[in-house]
mmCIF file of the C-alpha atoms, coordinates in Angstrom:
data_MODEL
# 
_entry.id   MODEL 
# 
loop_
_atom_site.group_PDB 
_atom_site.id 
_atom_site.type_symbol 
_atom_site.label_atom_id 
_atom_site.label_alt_id 
_atom_site.label_comp_id 
_atom_site.label_asym_id 
_atom_site.label_entity_id 
_atom_site.label_seq_id 
_atom_site.pdbx_PDB_ins_code 
_atom_site.Cartn_x 
_atom_site.Cartn_y 
_atom_site.Cartn_z 
_atom_site.occupancy 
_atom_site.B_iso_or_equiv 
_atom_site.pdbx_formal_charge 
_atom_site.auth_seq_id 
_atom_site.auth_comp_id 
_atom_site.auth_asym_id 
_atom_site.auth_atom_id 
_atom_site.pdbx_PDB_model_num 
ATOM 1  C CA . UNK A 1 1  ? -73.494 80.878 202.029 1.00 0.00 ? 1  UNK A CA 1 
ATOM 2  C CA . UNK A 1 2  ? -70.788 83.298 200.166 1.00 0.00 ? 2  UNK A CA 1 
ATOM 3  C CA . UNK A 1 3  ? -69.491 84.349 203.581 1.00 0.00 ? 3  UNK A CA 1 
ATOM 4  C CA . UNK A 1 4  ? -69.040 81.020 204.866 1.00 0.00 ? 4  UNK A CA 1 
ATOM 5  C CA . UNK A 1 5  ? -66.885 80.006 202.213 1.00 0.00 ? 5  UNK A CA 1 
ATOM 6  C CA . UNK A 1 6  ? -64.879 82.838 202.392 1.00 0.00 ? 6  UNK A CA 1 
ATOM 7  C CA . UNK A 1 7  ? -64.143 81.937 205.982 1.00 0.00 ? 7  UNK A CA 1 
ATOM 8  C CA . UNK A 1 8  ? -63.578 78.424 205.098 1.00 0.00 ? 8  UNK A CA 1 
ATOM 9  C CA . UNK A 1 9  ? -61.310 78.791 202.236 1.00 0.00 ? 9  UNK A CA 1 
ATOM 10 C CA . UNK A 1 10 ? -58.353 80.167 203.777 1.00 0.00 ? 10 UNK A CA 1 
ATOM 11 C CA . UNK A 1 11 ? -58.779 77.983 206.749 1.00 0.00 ? 11 UNK A CA 1 
ATOM 12 C CA . UNK A 1 12 ? -58.874 74.797 204.604 1.00 0.00 ? 12 UNK A CA 1 
ATOM 13 C CA . UNK A 1 13 ? -56.005 75.891 202.716 1.00 0.00 ? 13 UNK A CA 1 
ATOM 14 C CA . UNK A 1 14 ? -53.789 76.432 205.689 1.00 0.00 ? 14 UNK A CA 1 
ATOM 15 C CA . UNK A 1 15 ? -54.711 73.053 207.194 1.00 0.00 ? 15 UNK A CA 1 
ATOM 16 C CA . UNK A 1 16 ? -54.012 71.417 203.890 1.00 0.00 ? 16 UNK A CA 1 
ATOM 17 C CA . UNK A 1 17 ? -50.756 73.094 203.728 1.00 0.00 ? 17 UNK A CA 1 
ATOM 18 C CA . UNK A 1 18 ? -49.987 72.152 207.506 1.00 0.00 ? 18 UNK A CA 1 
ATOM 19 C CA . UNK A 1 19 ? -50.475 68.827 206.731 1.00 0.00 ? 19 UNK A CA 1 
ATOM 20 C CA . UNK A 1 20 ? -47.621 68.293 204.599 1.00 0.00 ? 20 UNK A CA 1 
ATOM 21 C CA . UNK A 1 21 ? -44.335 67.220 206.255 1.00 0.00 ? 21 UNK A CA 1 
ATOM 22 C CA . UNK A 1 22 ? -41.656 68.826 204.083 1.00 0.00 ? 22 UNK A CA 1 
ATOM 23 C CA . UNK A 1 23 ? -38.834 66.199 204.444 1.00 0.00 ? 23 UNK A CA 1 
ATOM 24 C CA . UNK A 1 24 ? -36.469 67.536 202.045 1.00 0.00 ? 24 UNK A CA 1 
ATOM 25 C CA . UNK A 1 25 ? -36.397 70.861 203.259 1.00 0.00 ? 25 UNK A CA 1 
ATOM 26 C CA . UNK A 1 26 ? -33.887 72.694 205.431 1.00 0.00 ? 26 UNK A CA 1 
ATOM 27 C CA . UNK A 1 27 ? -35.017 74.803 208.480 1.00 0.00 ? 27 UNK A CA 1 
ATOM 28 C CA . UNK A 1 28 ? -35.077 78.001 206.764 1.00 0.00 ? 28 UNK A CA 1 
ATOM 29 C CA . UNK A 1 29 ? -37.217 76.869 204.072 1.00 0.00 ? 29 UNK A CA 1 
ATOM 30 C CA . UNK A 1 30 ? -39.441 75.363 206.431 1.00 0.00 ? 30 UNK A CA 1 
ATOM 31 C CA . UNK A 1 31 ? -39.578 78.465 208.610 1.00 0.00 ? 31 UNK A CA 1 
ATOM 32 C CA . UNK A 1 32 ? -40.608 80.373 205.656 1.00 0.00 ? 32 UNK A CA 1 
ATOM 33 C CA . UNK A 1 33 ? -43.181 78.355 204.218 1.00 0.00 ? 33 UNK A CA 1 
ATOM 34 C CA . UNK A 1 34 ? -44.921 77.788 207.694 1.00 0.00 ? 34 UNK A CA 1 
ATOM 35 C CA . UNK A 1 35 ? -44.860 81.352 208.000 1.00 0.00 ? 35 UNK A CA 1 
ATOM 36 C CA . UNK A 1 36 ? -46.297 82.068 204.694 1.00 0.00 ? 36 UNK A CA 1 
ATOM 37 C CA . UNK A 1 37 ? -49.109 79.710 204.962 1.00 0.00 ? 37 UNK A CA 1 
ATOM 38 C CA . UNK A 1 38 ? -49.766 81.070 208.581 1.00 0.00 ? 38 UNK A CA 1 
ATOM 39 C CA . UNK A 1 39 ? -49.950 84.452 207.435 1.00 0.00 ? 39 UNK A CA 1 
ATOM 40 C CA . UNK A 1 40 ? -51.946 83.764 204.526 1.00 0.00 ? 40 UNK A CA 1 
ATOM 41 C CA . UNK A 1 41 ? -54.366 81.926 206.759 1.00 0.00 ? 41 UNK A CA 1 
ATOM 42 C CA . UNK A 1 42 ? -54.655 84.628 209.001 1.00 0.00 ? 42 UNK A CA 1 
ATOM 43 C CA . UNK A 1 43 ? -54.498 87.537 206.747 1.00 0.00 ? 43 UNK A CA 1 
ATOM 44 C CA . UNK A 1 44 ? -57.452 85.833 204.660 1.00 0.00 ? 44 UNK A CA 1 
ATOM 45 C CA . UNK A 1 45 ? -59.631 85.550 208.045 1.00 0.00 ? 45 UNK A CA 1 
ATOM 46 C CA . UNK A 1 46 ? -59.095 88.994 208.950 1.00 0.00 ? 46 UNK A CA 1 
ATOM 47 C CA . UNK A 1 47 ? -59.479 90.336 205.540 1.00 0.00 ? 47 UNK A CA 1 
ATOM 48 C CA . UNK A 1 48 ? -62.810 88.563 205.042 1.00 0.00 ? 48 UNK A CA 1 
ATOM 49 C CA . UNK A 1 49 ? -64.138 90.680 207.852 1.00 0.00 ? 49 UNK A CA 1 
ATOM 50 C CA . UNK A 1 50 ? -63.227 93.900 205.688 1.00 0.00 ? 50 UNK A CA 1 
ATOM 51 C CA . UNK A 1 51 ? -64.877 92.158 202.714 1.00 0.00 ? 51 UNK A CA 1 
ATOM 52 C CA . UNK A 1 52 ? -61.470 91.575 200.813 1.00 0.00 ? 52 UNK A CA 1 
ATOM 53 C CA . UNK A 1 53 ? -59.991 87.872 201.809 1.00 0.00 ? 53 UNK A CA 1 
ATOM 54 C CA . UNK A 1 54 ? -57.982 87.683 198.725 1.00 0.00 ? 54 UNK A CA 1 
ATOM 55 C CA . UNK A 1 55 ? -55.892 91.136 199.443 1.00 0.00 ? 55 UNK A CA 1 
ATOM 56 C CA . UNK A 1 56 ? -55.974 89.975 203.291 1.00 0.00 ? 56 UNK A CA 1 
ATOM 57 C CA . UNK A 1 57 ? -54.026 86.464 202.502 1.00 0.00 ? 57 UNK A CA 1 
ATOM 58 C CA . UNK A 1 58 ? -51.901 88.354 200.016 1.00 0.00 ? 58 UNK A CA 1 
ATOM 59 C CA . UNK A 1 59 ? -50.494 90.871 202.671 1.00 0.00 ? 59 UNK A CA 1 
ATOM 60 C CA . UNK A 1 60 ? -50.686 88.307 205.354 1.00 0.00 ? 60 UNK A CA 1 
ATOM 61 C CA . UNK A 1 61 ? -48.296 85.832 203.161 1.00 0.00 ? 61 UNK A CA 1 
ATOM 62 C CA . UNK A 1 62 ? -45.998 88.581 202.878 1.00 0.00 ? 62 UNK A CA 1 
ATOM 63 C CA . UNK A 1 63 ? -45.651 89.528 206.281 1.00 0.00 ? 63 UNK A CA 1 
ATOM 64 C CA . UNK A 1 64 ? -46.012 85.489 207.273 1.00 0.00 ? 64 UNK A CA 1 
ATOM 65 C CA . UNK A 1 65 ? -43.041 84.986 204.954 1.00 0.00 ? 65 UNK A CA 1 
ATOM 66 C CA . UNK A 1 66 ? -40.960 87.869 206.194 1.00 0.00 ? 66 UNK A CA 1 
ATOM 67 C CA . UNK A 1 67 ? -41.705 86.697 210.199 1.00 0.00 ? 67 UNK A CA 1 
ATOM 68 C CA . UNK A 1 68 ? -40.723 83.027 209.173 1.00 0.00 ? 68 UNK A CA 1 
ATOM 69 C CA . UNK A 1 69 ? -37.355 84.217 207.730 1.00 0.00 ? 69 UNK A CA 1 
ATOM 70 C CA . UNK A 1 70 ? -36.526 86.519 210.827 1.00 0.00 ? 70 UNK A CA 1 
ATOM 71 C CA . UNK A 1 71 ? -37.667 83.775 212.913 1.00 0.00 ? 71 UNK A CA 1 
ATOM 72 C CA . UNK A 1 72 ? -35.173 81.508 211.241 1.00 0.00 ? 72 UNK A CA 1 
ATOM 73 C CA . UNK A 1 73 ? -32.307 83.959 211.498 1.00 0.00 ? 73 UNK A CA 1 
ATOM 74 C CA . UNK A 1 74 ? -32.871 84.260 215.232 1.00 0.00 ? 74 UNK A CA 1 
ATOM 75 C CA . UNK A 1 75 ? -32.881 80.758 215.536 1.00 0.00 ? 75 UNK A CA 1 
ATOM 76 C CA . UNK A 1 76 ? -29.111 80.327 213.562 1.00 0.00 ? 76 UNK A CA 1 
ATOM 77 C CA . UNK A 1 77 ? -27.890 83.190 216.041 1.00 0.00 ? 77 UNK A CA 1 
ATOM 78 C CA . UNK A 1 78 ? -28.969 81.595 219.027 1.00 0.00 ? 78 UNK A CA 1 
ATOM 79 C CA . UNK A 1 79 ? -27.568 78.288 217.568 1.00 0.00 ? 79 UNK A CA 1 
ATOM 80 C CA . UNK A 1 80 ? -24.140 79.550 216.475 1.00 0.00 ? 80 UNK A CA 1 
ATOM 81 C CA . UNK A 1 81 ? -23.723 81.632 219.844 1.00 0.00 ? 81 UNK A CA 1 
ATOM 82 C CA . UNK A 1 82 ? -24.171 78.344 221.657 1.00 0.00 ? 82 UNK A CA 1 
ATOM 83 C CA . UNK A 1 83 ? -22.481 75.817 219.611 1.00 0.00 ? 83 UNK A CA 1 
ATOM 84 C CA . UNK A 1 84 ? -19.956 78.029 217.549 1.00 0.00 ? 84 UNK A CA 1 
ATOM 85 C CA . UNK A 1 85 ? -20.078 75.778 214.575 1.00 0.00 ? 85 UNK A CA 1 
ATOM 86 C CA . UNK A 1 86 ? -22.419 73.794 212.409 1.00 0.00 ? 86 UNK A CA 1 
ATOM 87 C CA . UNK A 1 87 ? -26.147 74.282 211.200 1.00 0.00 ? 87 UNK A CA 1 
ATOM 88 C CA . UNK A 1 88 ? -28.800 73.005 213.568 1.00 0.00 ? 88 UNK A CA 1 
# 
């Protein structure tokens, strides 16, 4: 029973955060928050296989936040390169 809860809790957290539509956030914040939630969920699932879901979620959240930030920076470069002005 504990093993199922260990797998289900990170997935439930990711799904509940994914259901929120952050209307007041700028695109960079949305990318970072989405990356953090996705990374935490994936890290928790992978970490549960090794017996430490919490540490896996923590490492995954950090990696996901960094990936979300880098994704946003690449999108800014693409946008500014095409348009030359403005943000999104």
